[in-house]
N, C-alpha and C positions, 0 to 999 in steps of 0.2 A: 494772528491778532494774538497780542501777548497779554496774558493776565499776569496780575501781579499776585503773591500768596504771602501771607505773614502765617508765621507759627508760633503760636500762644499756648503752651504746654500741649495738651492734645487738640485745641479748637485751631484748625486750619480754616482761614477764610480765603476765598479767592476773591479779588477785586479788579473792577473794569475801570479805564478813564472813560471821561465822558464819550471821547472820541471812538474808543474800543465798542461800549454799549452802543453808539450811533450806528457803526458799522455793522454790529452783528444784529441789530433790529433794522437795518436797511433804510435808515433815516438820515436825515441831517443831524449834526450835533445840536443844533439851535432847536429842533423838534425834541430831542433828548432833554434838553435843558428844559423846555417846557413841561415837559412832563415831571419834572423835578420840582417846578415852580408849581403846578398843579397838585403836587402829592401823589400824584400816580409812582413815582419813583423814590426812594429814599436815597441821598447822598451824603457822602461825609467829605468834609475838608480836611485835609492833612497839611499844617503849616498855614502860610497866607494864601496860596495859590491853588494848590492841588485839589483836584474835587475826583474822588472815585465813588463807584457803585459796588453795590455787591452783586456777583455774578446771579445768585439765585434770586434776588427781588429783579434782574432784567429778564430771568426766564419766565418767573412768574406772571409776566405780561400777558404770555401766551395764552391764548383761549382756542381750545379744540373747536372746530367746527362741525357741527352735527352732520353726520353722512347724507339724510334728506335734505338738507339746507343746499350743500355743495353742489349739487347737480342742475 
């Protein structure tokens, strides 16, 4: 999985493509697009076609499971 990183001054931000985010979340690209459409994930358009997501936003989707519920 390749991440694209931009460095503007001291603010380095890692981005994932829709496909990379979907792979990381182990879901289809269409499911990731639906998350964007529902507002669960924020996406950014670069130019006219390319869409990227911040890696931190994708990681923030993960919710820990309480130990007493997991069994």
